[in-house]
C-alpha positions as a printed Julia matrix, in Angstrom:
50×3 Matrix{Float64}:
  -0.12   -0.18    0.21
   1.24    3.09   -0.72
   1.58    5.85    1.79
   0.93    8.33   -0.82
  -2.38    6.91   -1.31
  -4.45    9.91    0.23
  -2.59   13.07   -0.74
  -4.8    15.05   -3.91
  -7.72   12.64   -2.92
 -10.42   15.21   -2.23
 -11.89   14.01    0.9
  -8.95   15.66    3.0
  -9.63   19.28    0.95
 -12.89   18.98    2.52
 -13.93   21.74    5.54
 -15.16   19.33    8.82
 -19.08   19.19    8.61
 -19.65   17.28   11.65
 -21.6    13.86   11.2
 -22.19   13.86    7.83
 -19.03   14.51    6.64
 -17.86   11.06    8.32
 -20.46    9.1     6.82
 -19.34   10.9     3.5
 -15.81   10.17    4.12
 -16.54    6.51    5.28
 -18.38    5.84    1.81
 -15.93    7.69    0.07
 -13.78    4.76    1.53
 -15.21    2.14    0.65
 -15.84    2.82   -3.22
 -12.08    3.82   -3.45
 -11.56    0.09   -1.84
 -14.05   -1.58   -3.6
 -12.79   -0.41   -6.8
  -9.32   -0.93   -5.97
 -10.13   -4.66   -5.08
 -12.01   -5.0    -8.13
  -9.28   -3.5   -10.62
  -6.82   -5.89   -9.15
  -9.24   -9.11   -9.46
  -9.61   -7.82  -12.85
  -5.79   -7.98  -13.46
  -5.59  -11.73  -11.45
  -8.52  -13.45  -13.85
  -6.69  -11.8   -16.96
  -3.44  -13.56  -15.9
  -5.0   -16.47  -15.09
  -6.69  -16.58  -18.3
  -3.25  -16.27  -20.23
């Protein structure tokens, strides 16, 4: 895992807005994580198909 994952991330540029802010961050992190996992899975699948 790269240490610079969150640099330049829109999340860090947002002004703190309380509870909704936390929910938004969690939702975005989950979404990001799922996208990354999906991407890695697709790469693995391609390797096995070759």
